[in-house]
N, C-alpha and C positions, 0 to 999 in steps of 0.2 A: 249645582250648576258648574262649576270649577271642575268638580271631579270627573265629569262628564267630558267637559270639554277636553281634560289633558286626556283621559280614556280614549277620545276619539284621534287624538294629535298621534298618540304612540300607536294606534293601529296601522295610521297611514303612514308613520316611519318605520314599523315593523313589516308593513308590505314592500314600501320603496325597498328597504334594503334587503329584503328577501328574494326581490326580483333583481336588486343587483348581484347579490352573491350569486344565484342561478346562472346569470347572463355570465357572471366570471367563470363560474365552474363549467358551464357550457362550451364556453369559447375555448378552454383550456383541453375539455374533451374533445372537441372538434379538430383543435391542432394535432392531438396525439391520434385521432383517426385519419385525419389527412396524410399524416406521416405513415400511417400502415399503408394506407392506398398508392402512396408515393413508391412503396418498397415494392407493392406488388407489381406496380404498372411498369418501374424500371426493372425489375426481373425479368419482364416478360418482353420488353421491348431493347433489352440489350443482347439478348440472343438475336436479332435481328440484324446488329452490327456486325454479325458475323467475326468476331476475333481469331487471331491464329491460335491463341493459346487459352487455357482456363485460366492464366495467372493475370493476361491481359484484361481478360472480361471482369473478373474480380477485382482488378483495378479500376476499369471505366466505372464498374456498378457502383463502387465505394466512393469515388468521386461525385458521381450524380447524386448519390443518397445522401450524401453529406452536405454537400451544397444548398441541395433542394430542403431537407431537413433542417438545418441549420437558419436560413430564411424561412421557413415557415414557423421555426420554434423562438428564435428572437428578433427576426429584423419585421415579421409580420404585424405583432402587438405593437410595435414602435410606430409603425406607418398607420395603422387603424388609430392609434392615439392622437399622432399628430396631423391627421386629415382635418380637423376642426379648428386647431390653433395658427395663431399666427407666430408665435414663438415657441420653442420648446424649451423647457427646464425641468429638471429632476426634484419636483416639490414634493412635501409629504402626500400630498393628493395624488401623486403621478405615483409612486411606491403603493398605494393603496389601491391602485383601481388597475395601471398597466401592470406595474411589477407583481401585482398579486397573480396575473395572469400566467406571467413568464413561471412564477414559483410552482402554482398549480399543474401547468404542463410539465415541468421537470419533476414532479412528484408522479402526474402519470406515467411519464416515462421511465419512471424505478421501475414500474411494473412490465415493463415491455422487454427485459430480458426473460421473464419467468414465460411468456407467453407460448412460445414452442413446446415447451415441457408436458403438459398435460395432454394436448393435441399428438406428440410424438408418443407418448405412453400410449394413448388409447388407440391410435393407429397400427404401433407395433403388436400390440396385444390382439386387434381385430385379426390381423395378418396371420400372426403365428396361431389362432387358433384354427382360422378358416385354412390356410396353409399346409399345416402340420398333418392332415388327411390325403392331400393330393400330393405330398412327397413322395419322389417316387427313390430319391437317391440322397447324399449325405451334402451333396453339394447346394440341392432344393432348400434341404434345411439350414444350411449355412447361410442361405440369402435372406431366408427368414429372419435369422436372429441379426442380421446384420443393422446397424443403425443408418437414418438419415443422413445425408451431408451435412458436415459442418461448416454453416455458412458465415465466413471470416467478413466478408463486406458488410453484412448487418451488425455482425458485433461490432465490428470497428466503428462503425456510424454511430452506435448508440454512446459508444466511450469518447469520440471525437467530439459529438454535439454536446453530451455532458461537461465536456471540458471547457469547450468554446463557451458555452452558455455559461458556465458559473463563474469562469474566467472576466467574462465582459460584464455582468451584472452584480458579481459577488461584491464589489467595493460598497455597492449602496445596497444591497440586499444580504448581508452575511451568512441568512439563513441557508442560501444556495450552496454553502460549501459543505455543509454535512448532508445536506439532499444528495450532491454529487458523489460523495464520498461513500454513501448508502447506495447509489445507484452503480457505481463500479465496484463495490463489494458484492450486492446479489448479482451482477453480471458476472463476476469471475466464480462466484459458488454455483450458478447456474450452468455457466458453461463447463466447470467441471464436472459436475453431474453429469451432464448432457454426454459430456466426451467419454465419461470414464463407467458410466451405468449402463449406457445404450449400445 
C-alpha cells in the first residue's frame, strides 16, 4: 500500500514538473519567435519612414530592434513574474522559474546568428541553377553569384541584446556569461563565413 501511494505521488510530481518545464521552454521559444516577428515587422515598417540614407535607415532599425528585443527578452519575463506578487525578491525559486526562462531564451538566441545561412545557401543555389541557363552576358552571371545584403542592424542587435542581458542578469546567474560568450563566438564565425563564402 505504501509503495502504491509513493508511486502515485511520484507520478503526480513528474507530470507537474514536466508541465512546468514545458511551459518554461515554450515561453523561451515564444520569446525567440516574437523577436523574429519583430525583426520582420520593423524591417518592413522602417521602409515607410523614408530615411534620407541607408545609414540612417539602418540606425533607426537597429535602435528599434534593440529596444524591442531587450524588452521582450529581459523585461517581459520580469513583468510576468511580478504580476501576482506584492514584493519582488530574487529568491532561489525566482532563479528556478523566471531566471530559467531568461537563460533558455538566451540559449535559443544562440541559434539566431545561424538562421540565415541555410536559407541563403539554398536560395543562392536555386537562383544559380535556374538563372545560369537564362544568363546572356557576364553581368547576368555576376549578379547570380553576388551575396545577399549583409544585414548589420540585425547582427548588432543580437550582440547588444546578448551583452545587455548577460550584464543585467549575469551576477545572479553566472551561466549567462558562457552562453553570451558562445553566442558572440557563433555570431562572429557565422558572419565571417557568410561574408567570405557568399
